[in-house]
C-alpha positions in Angstrom: 0.2 0.0 -0.1 1.2 3.4 -0.5 1.8 6.2 2.3 0.9 9.7 1.3 3.6 11.7 2.0 4.3 14.0 4.4 2.7 18.5 3.7 5.8 20.1 2.4 6.8 23.1 5.1 6.3 26.0 3.2 9.0 29.3 3.3 7.6 32.9 4.2 9.1 34.9 1.2 10.0 38.7 1.4 6.4 40.8 1.0 7.8 42.3 -2.6 9.6 38.7 -4.2 5.9 36.7 -3.6 7.2 34.6 -6.8 10.5 34.0 -5.9 11.5 31.5 -2.8 13.3 33.1 0.1 16.6 31.0 -0.4 16.5 32.3 -4.1 15.2 35.5 -4.0 17.7 36.3 -1.5 21.0 35.1 -3.2 20.2 37.3 -6.3 19.3 40.3 -4.0 23.4 39.9 -3.2 24.2 40.2 -6.6 24.4 43.6 -9.2 21.7 43.3 -11.7 21.8 45.9 -14.3 18.7 47.7 -14.1 19.0 50.7 -16.8 21.2 52.3 -19.5 22.8 55.3 -18.3 21.4 57.0 -21.3 18.1 56.3 -20.3 18.2 58.1 -16.7 18.4 62.0 -17.1 17.0 64.6 -15.4 13.5 62.6 -14.5 13.2 59.3 -13.1 12.7 56.4 -14.0 10.9 53.3 -12.6 11.9 49.6 -13.0 11.2 46.4 -11.2 14.2 44.3 -10.1 13.3 40.7 -8.2 9.6 42.2 -7.8 10.7 45.0 -6.1 9.8 48.3 -7.7 12.1 51.1 -8.0 12.8 54.6 -8.8 15.8 55.3 -10.6 17.1 59.1 -10.7 20.2 61.4 -10.6 21.2 64.0 -8.2 22.4 67.3 -9.5 25.8 65.8 -9.6 25.0 63.4 -11.9 25.4 60.1 -9.9 22.8 57.8 -10.4 20.7 56.4 -7.2 18.3 53.4 -6.4 15.4 54.1 -3.6 12.0 52.6 -3.6 9.9 53.2 -6.1 7.0 53.8 -3.9 6.4 56.7 -1.8 6.0 55.4 2.2 3.0 58.3 2.3 0.0 57.5 0.4 2.2 54.3 -1.8 2.6 56.7 -4.6 4.7 55.7 -7.5 8.3 58.3 -7.5 9.0 57.4 -10.4 6.5 59.9 -12.1 7.7 62.5 -9.5 10.9 65.1 -10.4 14.0 65.8 -8.5 14.4 68.6 -6.6 18.7 69.3 -6.4 19.5 66.0 -4.8 16.4 64.9 -3.5 13.2 62.8 -5.5 10.3 63.8 -5.0 6.8 62.6 -5.1 4.3 64.2 -7.6 1.4 63.7 -4.7 2.1 65.5 -1.4 5.5 67.2 -2.7 7.3 64.6 0.0 11.5 65.0 -0.9 14.0 62.2 -0.3 17.5 62.3 -0.3 20.1 59.4 -2.0 19.7 57.6 1.4 15.7 57.1 1.0 15.4 59.8 4.2 12.8 61.8 3.7 13.3 65.1 4.1 10.6 67.7 3.4 7.2 67.4 4.2 5.5 70.6 2.6 2.3 69.8 5.1 3.8 70.2 8.0 4.1 73.3 10.0 7.9 73.0 10.3 8.6 71.3 7.1 12.3 70.1 7.8 10.8 68.4 11.1 10.3 64.8 9.9 9.5 62.0 12.1 12.5 59.2 11.7 9.9 56.8 10.3 9.4 58.8 7.1 12.0 57.2 4.6 11.5 54.7 2.1 14.9 51.7 1.3 18.2 52.9 -0.6 19.8 50.2 -2.6 23.7 50.1 -3.7 23.9 51.4 -6.9 26.9 51.8 -9.6 27.4 53.0 -13.0 29.6 51.4 -15.4 29.9 50.1 -18.6 26.9 52.6 -19.7 24.7 50.8 -17.4 22.8 50.8 -14.1 23.4 48.6 -11.6 21.4 48.0 -8.7 22.0 45.2 -5.6 18.9 45.3 -3.1 21.2 43.7 -0.1 24.8 44.1 0.3 26.6 43.2 -2.7 28.6 40.1 -2.2 31.1 40.7 -4.8 31.7 43.9 -6.7 31.1 44.4 -10.0 34.2 42.1 -12.6 36.6 44.5 -14.1 35.8 43.5 -18.4 38.3 45.3 -20.6 37.8 46.8 -23.9 36.8 44.6 -27.2 35.4 44.4 -30.2 32.2 42.5 -31.7 32.3 43.0 -35.8 33.0 47.0 -36.2 31.3 48.0 -33.0 34.2 48.8 -30.4 32.7 48.4 -26.5 
């Protein structure tokens, strides 16, 4: 007679990556992933999704690329539909501003807009720009990006 196999235990997954098993997501989150061509990120933020995590990719006033959560902590609006003010990304809904570390620096509706509660923050991710691409790691990367020398493919010089 055949016996029924015991039920499999399910592993909880991070809320932003429900379609990935936890161990796979964690392994991939510690790696660098290209999320945009450098030329595509200009003075306006763009939205991307990496491992089911919504990202806002943007540049500060010095042209340095940053990746933060694309979800405003206040009302869940996509920050990628907002704009960049100096060195901060601004939510298009109520004007909350976040710096490159994800800290909310300004809430216009407050009597003193600079007195922001510390809990008003969004996740910010490791970001680097190399080889004409913007790379993001959702968690502390295990390795640096490899150094790739110049090479030729047909007539193209990369």
